[in-house]
N, C-alpha and C positions, 0 to 999 in steps of 0.2 A: 795863630792858626797852627793847628796839629799837623804834623807831617806823617803820611802813610807811605811805606815802601810796599809795592805791590810786585811780586815775583811770580810771573806766570808765562809759560811758553807759548800758550795759544794766543795768537794776535787778537782774535775777535773778543775773547773773554777778557784779556788785558786791557784793551781799549774800552769796551763797555764798562767794565767794573771801574776803571780809572774815571771814566766821565760821571758815573753815578756818584762816586766819592767826592769829586770836584764839585758837583752840584750841591753836595751837603757841606760845602765850605771846608773841605780838607786840601791840603797841599799834597798832590800825589807824585811820587816818584816811581818811575816803572822800570822793571829789568826783565829781559826775556830768557834768562836762565840763572841758576843758582850762582854760578861764579860771578857774573856781573852783579847780581843781587848782593853779594857779600861786599863787593867793591863799593857799591852804592850806600850800603848800610854803613860802612866805615866813614865814607865821605860826607854823608848828610845826617847821620845819628837820628833815624826817624823815632817817632813817638810809638809807632806800631808798625809791625811787619806782618803783611798777609802773603803767605807763600804757598804755592802749588806743591804737592808732594812728588808727583811723577814728572820729572823733566830731564831733558838731556843735559850733559856736561856735568852738572852737579844737581842731585835731587834734593827735595825739601829736607830730609833727615840730614843730609850732608851740610846743607846751609845751617841748620840749627846746631849741629855739632860744632862747626867751624866757629859760629858766633858765641857759643857757650865757652869755648877754649879762650877766645879773645877777652871775655869778660872776666873769667875767673883767673 
């Protein structure tokens, strides 16, 4: 089963999107901000990351930049 990390600060969007993905047979890991998203990406190594751009704590561009630094 493919793992998707969903990083979204809006509770309703995060819950609804996760439910739709789970109904499509994906294992969904959720995070409510970019900082937690990075921690969960390191812990779970997802196959795909879906990330909001405008979030508190760390925005989507910050998440991308941090994960690129870890990979390179």
